[in-house]
C-alpha positions in Angstrom: 1.0 1.4 20.7 -1.8 -1.0 21.8 -4.2 -0.3 19.0 -6.2 -3.3 17.7 -4.8 -2.8 14.2 -1.4 -2.2 12.8 -1.3 1.3 11.4 1.2 2.1 8.7 2.2 5.1 6.7 2.5 4.6 2.9 5.4 6.2 1.2 3.1 7.9 -1.3 1.8 10.0 1.5 5.2 11.7 1.8 6.9 10.6 -1.4 9.7 13.1 -1.0 10.8 11.4 2.3 13.8 9.2 2.4 13.2 5.8 4.1 15.0 7.0 7.2 12.8 10.2 7.3 9.6 8.1 6.9 10.6 5.8 9.7 11.4 8.7 11.9 8.0 10.3 11.1 6.2 7.0 11.8 8.0 6.6 15.2 7.2 10.2 16.2 3.6 9.8 15.3 3.3 6.5 17.2 2.6 4.4 14.1 3.5 0.7 14.0 4.9 0.4 10.5 5.8 2.0 7.2 5.5 1.1 3.5 8.6 1.9 1.4 8.8 2.5 -2.3 12.0 0.8 -3.3 10.9 -0.5 -6.8 10.3 2.2 -9.4 6.7 1.7 -10.6 7.2 3.6 -13.8 10.3 4.2 -16.0 12.1 7.3 -14.7 10.4 7.3 -11.2 12.9 8.1 -8.5 13.1 5.6 -5.6 15.4 5.2 -2.7 18.5 3.2 -3.5 17.9 0.3 -1.2 17.8 -2.7 -3.5 21.4 -4.1 -3.9 22.7 -1.6 -1.3 24.0 -3.5 1.8 24.8 -0.3 3.7 21.4 1.2 3.2 19.8 -2.1 4.2 21.9 -2.3 7.3 21.1 1.3 8.3 17.4 0.8 7.7 17.3 -2.4 9.6 19.0 -0.7 12.6 16.6 2.3 12.4 13.5 0.1 12.3 14.7 -1.8 15.3 15.8 1.2 17.3 12.5 3.1 16.6 10.3 0.0 17.1 8.8 0.4 13.6 8.1 -2.5 11.2 8.2 -2.6 7.5 4.7 -3.6 6.3 5.3 -3.6 2.6 7.5 -2.6 -0.3 6.3 -1.3 -3.6 5.6 -1.4 -6.4 5.9 -4.2 -9.0 4.2 -3.3 -12.3 3.4 -6.7 -13.9 3.2 -6.7 -17.7 3.3 -9.6 -20.2 6.9 -9.0 -20.9 8.1 -8.3 -17.4 11.3 -10.0 -16.4 10.7 -11.1 -12.8 14.4 -11.5 -12.1 14.8 -7.7 -12.1 13.0 -7.5 -8.8 15.2 -10.0 -6.9 17.5 -7.4 -5.3 14.5 -5.5 -4.0 12.9 -8.7 -2.7 16.2 -9.6 -0.9 16.1 -6.2 0.7 12.5 -6.4 1.6 12.9 -9.8 3.2 16.0 -8.6 5.1 14.1 -5.7 6.5 11.1 -7.8 7.6 8.5 -6.8 5.0 5.4 -8.9 4.7 3.9 -7.8 1.4 4.9 -6.6 -2.0 2.4 -4.3 -3.8 1.6 -5.5 -7.3 -0.2 -3.5 -10.0 -1.4 -5.4 -13.1 -0.9 -4.2 -16.7 -2.0 -7.4 -18.5 -5.5 -7.1 -20.1 -6.3 -10.8 -20.4 -7.3 -12.1 -17.0 -6.2 -15.7 -17.6 -2.8 -14.6 -18.7 -2.7 -12.1 -15.9 -3.4 -14.9 -13.5 -0.6 -17.0 -15.0 2.0 -14.3 -14.6 0.8 -13.4 -11.2 1.2 -17.1 -10.1 4.8 -17.0 -11.4 5.4 -13.9 -9.3 3.9 -15.5 -6.2 6.2 -18.4 -6.6 9.2 -16.1 -6.7 8.0 -14.1 -3.7 7.4 -17.2 -1.7 11.1 -17.8 -1.8 11.5 -14.7 0.3 8.4 -15.4 2.5 6.6 -12.4 1.0 3.0 -12.0 0.0 2.0 -10.6 -3.4 -0.6 -7.9 -2.5 -2.6 -7.4 -5.7 -4.1 -4.0 -5.9 -6.9 -3.1 -8.4 -6.4 0.4 -9.7 -8.6 2.2 -12.2 -5.5 3.7 -13.8 -4.2 0.2 -14.5 -5.5 -2.7 -16.6 -6.9 -4.3 -13.5 -9.6 -1.8 -12.6 -12.1 -3.6 -10.3 -12.4 -5.8 -7.3 -14.1 -8.5 -9.3 -11.1 -8.6 -11.7 -8.7 -8.9 -8.8 -10.7 -11.7 -7.2 -10.8 -13.5 -10.6 -7.0 -13.4 -10.8 -6.5 -14.5 -7.3 -8.9 -17.4 -7.7 -7.3 -18.5 -11.0 -3.7 -18.2 -9.7 -4.5 -20.2 -6.5 -1.3 -19.2 -4.7 -1.3 -19.2 -0.9 0.7 -16.0 -0.8 -1.5 -14.2 -3.4 -3.5 -11.6 -1.5 -5.7 -8.6 -2.1 -4.8 -5.0 -1.3 -7.9 -2.8 -1.2 -7.6 1.0 -1.4 -10.6 3.2 -0.4 -10.0 5.6 -3.3 -9.7 2.8 -5.9 -12.8 1.1 -4.6 -14.7 4.3 -5.0 -13.3 5.3 -8.4 -13.9 1.8 -9.8 -17.6 2.1 -9.0 -17.4 -0.1 -5.9 -18.7 0.2 -2.4 -17.7 -1.3 1.0 -20.6 -3.7 0.8 -18.8 -5.4 -2.1 -16.0 -6.5 0.3 -18.4 -9.0 1.8 -17.6 -11.4 -1.0 -13.9 -11.5 0.0 -12.8 -14.2 2.3 -11.1 -12.7 5.3 -7.8 -14.6 4.8 -7.6 -13.2 1.3 -6.9 -9.7 2.4 -3.2 -8.5 2.6 -3.9 -5.0 4.1 -5.9 -1.9 3.2 -5.1 1.6 2.2 -7.0 4.5 3.8 -7.6 8.0 2.5 -10.6 10.2 1.6 -12.0 12.0 -1.4 -15.2 13.7 -2.7 -17.9 11.2 -3.6 -18.2 12.8 -7.0 -16.1 11.0 -9.6 -13.4 13.2 -11.2 -13.1 13.5 -15.0 -11.1 10.6 -16.4 -8.2 12.9 -17.3 -8.0 14.1 -13.7 -7.9 10.7 -12.1 -4.1 10.3 -12.3 -3.6 13.6 -10.5 -6.2 12.8 -7.8 -4.7 9.4 -7.3 -1.1 10.5 -7.0 -1.3 14.0 -5.5 -4.8 15.2 -4.6 -6.4 12.7 -2.2 -7.8 13.9 1.1 -6.8 13.0 4.6 -9.1 10.4 6.2 -12.2 12.2 7.4 -11.7 15.3 5.3 -13.9 14.0 2.4 -17.1 12.2 1.7 -16.2 8.6 1.2 -17.9 5.9 3.3 -14.9 5.3 5.5 -16.8 4.0 8.5 -18.5 1.4 6.3 -15.2 0.7 4.6 -13.4 0.0 7.9 -16.3 -2.0 9.2 -16.1 -4.3 6.1 -12.5 -5.2 6.7 -11.3 -8.1 9.0 -11.0 -6.6 12.5 -7.2 -7.1 12.8 -6.3 -6.2 9.2 -3.4 -3.8 8.9 -4.2 -0.4 7.5 -1.8 1.8 5.6 -2.6 5.5 5.4 -2.1 6.5 1.7 -3.2 10.1 1.3 -0.9 12.3 -0.8 -2.7 15.6 -0.4 -2.4 19.3 -1.1 -3.0 19.8 2.6 0.4 18.3 3.4 2.3 19.2 0.3 5.6 21.0 1.2 5.3 20.3 4.9 8.2 18.6 6.8 8.0 14.8 6.7 7.3 14.4 10.4 4.4 16.9 10.3 2.9 15.2 7.2 3.0 11.8 8.8 1.6 13.2 12.1 -1.3 14.7 10.3 -2.0 11.5 8.4 -1.8 9.5 11.6 -4.1 11.8 13.6 -6.7 11.8 10.8 -6.7 8.0 10.5 -7.1 7.6 14.2 -10.1 9.9 14.3 -11.7 7.8 11.6 -10.8 4.6 13.3 -11.9 5.9 16.8 -8.5 5.3 18.2 -6.9 7.6 20.9 -3.7 9.5 20.3 -0.8 7.5 21.6 1.1 8.6 24.8 4.6 9.1 23.4 
């Protein structure tokens, strides 16, 4: 497609999808890219067995090429004080082989200086694979705000240390699109797009909203026009909208609904497939 931005579908939007199914859905919907969850963010989380699996990597690489879909990012590294970074190397090898540009990083270190030191260590590792560390502030994590993320990025001072900004997380952290004016354009990795009510949920309901009950872009009350306008013009956008609206639908239909909703918000025409 000839859209001015790369549009991607995040795996969380259709978490039940295999990587091959997500790539197929993206191709059918005319999207440029996918984000794949190949690193378990929490103990016990089920992810596709891609890391350390040469056959899966070979099949995915062939499918990405055949369907003209790129891999925007892999997720998700949960960074704690005690995290052994070597455990991620097989996933980084896979991501690099598949052409990923970014690795999503969530922070679970409370002290910002120590968080910056560990983040810098991770950036050095990722640089060996030509990957960016896309640091995402998430109210559910110990890095809850844009300012906190910017502090870590500034202290770490790594060229491949970048910012991932998610519309829901910006809202639920008390932020607003105008806050993004303080971010240098080159510091952005990409953005996540979804929608939600403006009213903040109860604290105990935030995990469910974040992981299962977002709204498709345009179906809620967030300031998405202002959010998109505050981003660099060519910044890639990943649609991350796990929603009750699409729960249980076939993967291709879920991806198509996400893509159509995002294009309406972005003012983009439907592709001629």
